[in-house]
C-alpha positions in Angstrom: -62.3 25.2 -179.2 -63.1 21.1 -180.4 -66.7 21.5 -179.6 -66.6 23.8 -183.0 -64.9 25.7 -185.1 -66.5 28.1 -187.2 -70.4 29.7 -187.1 -69.0 33.0 -188.8 -68.4 31.5 -192.0 -72.1 30.2 -192.0 -73.5 33.2 -190.7 -72.0 35.3 -192.9 -73.0 33.7 -196.1 -76.5 34.1 -194.5 -76.4 37.9 -193.6 -75.1 38.8 -196.5 -77.0 37.1 -199.5 -80.1 38.4 -201.4 -83.3 38.6 -199.6 -84.8 38.2 -203.7 -83.8 34.8 -204.5 -86.0 33.1 -207.4 -86.2 30.4 -204.8 -85.3 29.7 -201.5 -81.2 28.5 -201.2 -79.2 27.1 -198.2 -76.4 29.1 -197.1 -73.1 27.1 -195.0 -69.5 27.9 -194.7 -67.8 30.5 -197.0 -68.9 30.2 -200.4 -70.3 26.1 -199.4 -66.6 25.8 -197.8 -66.5 24.6 -194.2 -63.5 24.1 -192.6 -62.8 21.9 -189.4 -60.3 20.6 -186.9 -58.0 17.5 -187.3 -58.6 14.7 -184.5 -61.7 16.1 -182.8 -65.1 15.1 -181.9 -68.4 17.3 -181.5 -67.6 20.0 -184.2 -71.1 22.0 -185.0 -71.8 23.6 -188.0 -75.4 25.6 -189.0 -77.2 25.6 -192.4 -79.3 28.5 -192.7 -82.0 29.0 -195.6 -83.6 32.3 -197.1 -85.3 33.6 -199.9 -88.9 31.3 -198.3 -92.4 32.6 -200.1 -94.0 30.0 -199.6 -95.2 28.4 -196.3 -93.6 25.1 -195.4 -95.0 22.0 -193.4 -92.0 20.0 -193.5 -88.4 19.1 -195.1 -86.2 16.5 -196.3 -82.4 17.1 -195.7 -80.1 14.8 -197.4 -76.5 15.0 -196.7 -73.1 13.3 -197.9 -69.2 13.2 -197.0 -67.7 12.3 -200.0 -68.3 9.0 -201.7 -70.4 8.2 -199.3 -68.2 5.4 -197.5 -68.3 1.9 -197.4 -72.4 2.2 -197.1 -72.6 3.6 -200.2 -70.1 1.4 -202.2 -67.3 4.5 -201.4 -64.0 4.0 -199.7 -63.9 7.4 -197.9 -63.9 7.0 -194.1 -64.4 10.5 -192.8 -65.3 13.0 -191.2 -68.6 11.6 -189.9 -71.7 13.1 -189.7 -72.8 12.1 -185.8 -75.9 14.3 -185.6 -78.3 16.4 -187.2 -80.4 18.8 -185.4 -83.4 20.1 -187.0 -85.2 21.4 -183.9 -83.1 23.5 -181.9 -83.6 27.2 -182.8 -84.7 26.1 -186.1 -87.3 28.3 -187.9 -89.2 24.7 -187.3 -88.7 25.0 -183.4 -92.4 26.9 -183.1 -94.0 24.6 -185.1 -94.9 21.3 -182.6 -92.4 20.0 -185.0 -91.2 15.6 -185.5 -87.9 14.9 -186.5 -87.3 11.5 -187.9 -83.2 10.2 -188.5 -84.9 7.6 -191.4 -81.1 7.2 -192.7 -78.0 7.3 -190.0 -74.4 6.4 -192.1 -71.6 7.7 -191.2 -70.8 9.7 -194.4 -74.4 10.3 -195.4 -77.8 10.9 -193.5 -81.3 11.6 -194.6 -84.0 13.5 -191.4 -86.9 14.8 -192.0 -89.3 17.0 -190.0 -93.0 18.1 -189.9 -94.7 20.6 -188.2 -98.0 21.4 -187.1 -98.2 24.9 -188.5 -96.6 26.0 -191.8 -93.3 28.2 -191.7 -92.7 31.1 -193.5 -89.4 32.6 -192.1 -85.9 32.5 -192.9 -82.9 31.6 -190.6 -81.3 28.6 -188.9 -82.4 24.8 -191.1 -80.4 22.8 -189.3 -77.1 22.3 -187.2 -74.8 19.3 -188.4 -72.4 17.1 -185.9 -69.3 16.3 -187.4 -66.5 14.3 -186.0 -62.9 14.0 -187.5 -61.3 11.7 -184.8 -58.4 9.6 -186.1 -58.0 12.4 -189.2 -55.3 14.8 -189.3 -56.0 16.6 -192.8 -58.3 16.3 -196.2 -60.5 17.5 -198.6 -64.0 16.3 -199.5 -67.3 16.9 -201.5 -69.7 18.0 -199.3 -73.6 17.3 -200.4 -77.1 18.5 -199.9 -78.4 17.7 -203.5 -78.0 13.9 -205.2 -77.2 12.3 -202.2 -76.8 8.4 -202.8 -76.7 9.9 -206.3 -80.6 10.8 -206.5 -81.6 12.5 -202.9 -82.2 16.2 -202.8 -82.6 18.2 -199.7 -86.4 20.4 -200.1 -88.9 21.9 -198.4 -92.4 20.6 -198.9 -95.8 22.7 -198.8 -98.8 22.2 -197.1 -100.1 19.6 -199.2 -96.7 17.9 -199.5 -95.1 19.2 -203.0 -91.4 20.3 -203.0 -90.8 24.0 -203.1 -88.0 23.1 -205.2 -84.9 25.3 -203.3 -81.4 25.1 -203.9 -79.4 23.0 -202.0 -75.7 23.7 -203.3 -72.9 21.1 -203.0 -69.7 22.2 -201.3 -66.9 20.8 -199.7 -66.0 19.7 -196.2 -61.7 20.6 -195.1 -60.0 19.1 -192.1 -57.1 21.7 -191.3 -54.4 21.9 -188.9 -55.9 23.7 -185.3 -53.5 26.9 -186.3 -54.5 27.7 -189.8 -58.2 27.2 -188.7 -58.0 29.9 -185.6 -55.9 32.1 -188.6 -59.2 31.5 -190.6 -61.5 32.6 -187.8 -60.1 36.2 -187.1 -60.0 36.9 -190.7 -63.7 36.0 -191.0 -64.3 38.0 -187.1 -65.5 41.4 -188.5 -68.2 39.9 -190.3 -69.6 39.6 -186.6 -70.0 43.4 -186.3 -73.0 42.7 -188.6 -74.8 40.3 -186.5 -77.9 41.4 -184.9 -79.5 37.8 -183.3 -76.3 35.8 -182.1 -76.2 32.3 -183.9 -74.5 29.3 -181.8 -71.1 30.9 -182.6 -68.1 30.3 -181.4 -64.6 30.6 -182.5 
């Protein structure tokens, strides 16, 4: 339970999203809301993408928690981003990917990935690991766009042009474990819609 909370939420949003979006769109949590357990490390959250119609050769993944903490001139101290995985089981996995972690602040990160062959499929985009060690509760903005004021998560085509994907900002909550369990149980019926299990644990 401490290693990972809810992947059901992100998967259900991904499954129920429209396949006819005007631009590729990132989905995570429930309506872009992520719930984490308090005082727990290694909590993995999946970020999915759908609606890709133009082959992509790379990704810039930008993410920020709250005001970005001291590294960005803010005051927040968590939840801390401890790892970003753009390779394992993602849409890039079969393209001989190379990941570079450009910025690795506690509350703000930028990671990029380049592949040898272009990607034209929907699925898992990234897995982000959070730690709430030392935290009891709280609610924070979660940014994929406007990170550090001006950086936006985006895919790039074969000549390096951004695809202008929809990378919505959301909320990250630290909630007590009993509430997290109830939340997971309420969403468990969506598992019946799942055809290809992706890193789900409740």
